[in-house]
C-alpha positions in Angstrom: 0.0 0.0 0.0 2.8 2.4 0.8 4.4 1.8 -2.6 1.1 2.7 -4.3 0.7 5.8 -2.2 4.2 7.0 -3.0 3.6 6.4 -6.7 0.3 8.3 -6.7 2.1 11.3 -5.0 4.8 11.3 -7.6 2.3 11.1 -10.4 0.4 14.1 -8.9 3.7 16.1 -8.8 4.4 15.2 -12.5 0.9 16.1 -13.5 1.3 19.5 -11.9 4.6 20.0 -13.7 3.2 18.9 -17.1 -0.1 20.8 -16.9 0.6 24.2 -15.4 -2.6 26.1 -14.8 -1.1 29.6 -14.6 1.2 31.8 -16.6 3.5 32.0 -13.7 3.8 28.2 -13.5 4.4 28.0 -17.2 7.2 30.7 -17.0 8.8 28.8 -14.1 8.7 25.5 -16.1 10.3 27.2 -19.1 13.0 28.9 -16.9 13.9 25.7 -15.0 13.1 23.1 -17.7 16.4 21.3 -17.5 16.4 21.2 -13.7 12.8 19.8 -13.7 13.7 17.3 -16.4 16.9 16.2 -14.5 14.9 15.8 -11.4 12.3 13.6 -13.2 14.7 11.4 -15.0 16.9 10.9 -11.9 14.1 10.2 -9.5 12.0 7.9 -11.7 15.0 6.0 -13.1 16.8 5.4 -9.8 13.9 5.1 -7.3 11.9 2.5 -9.4 8.4 3.6 -8.5 6.9 1.1 -11.0 7.4 -2.7 -11.3 8.8 -2.3 -14.8 9.2 0.4 -17.4 11.0 2.9 -15.1 13.6 4.0 -17.7 11.0 4.4 -20.4 8.8 6.4 -18.0 11.7 8.5 -16.9 12.6 9.3 -20.5 9.0 10.0 -21.5 8.5 12.3 -18.6 11.7 14.1 -19.2 10.8 14.5 -22.9 7.3 15.9 -21.9 8.9 18.4 -19.6 11.5 19.5 -22.2 8.7 19.7 -24.8 6.7 22.1 -22.6 9.9 24.2 -22.3 10.4 24.2 -26.1 13.1 21.5 -26.4 13.4 17.8 -27.2 16.1 15.1 -27.1 17.3 13.3 -30.2 16.1 9.7 -30.6 19.6 8.2 -30.5 21.7 5.5 -28.9 23.4 8.2 -26.9 20.1 9.2 -25.2 19.2 5.6 -24.4 22.7 5.0 -23.0 22.5 8.1 -20.9 19.2 7.0 -19.4 20.7 3.6 -18.5 23.7 5.3 -16.9 21.3 7.5 -14.8 19.4 4.4 -13.7 22.7 2.8 -12.6 23.5 5.9 -10.5 26.5 7.0 -12.7 25.4 10.7 -12.9 24.5 13.2 -10.2 21.9 15.8 -10.8 24.3 18.5 -11.9 25.8 16.3 -14.6 22.3 15.3 -15.7 21.3 19.0 -16.1 24.6 19.6 -18.0 23.9 16.6 -20.3 20.4 17.8 -21.0 21.5 21.3 -21.7 24.2 20.0 -24.1 22.0 17.5 -25.9 18.6 19.1 -26.1 17.4 20.6 -29.4 15.1 23.6 -29.7 11.7 22.7 -31.3 10.8 26.4 -31.8 
């Protein structure tokens, strides 16, 4: 039951990030898009809130956050390798933010 409750709370947080209701929330999301995306990929990939599909969910959530901020990640082996490395704990949050900044592409 605790596992389910924790997952529900995480989903509520992600829904709030992905569906901002105010202009202020949207501005904040755009300003800190890489930080939010790094938090999402790190927490979902390393904490394993789901039985399976954690890396896929982490990447999808990160992509959604980046898309809301006007960016995307290339569909490449480098991206998939990076997600696996994050899941194995090989990157701290600062290096994740740096990787996202360096590898994201503007969709504007």
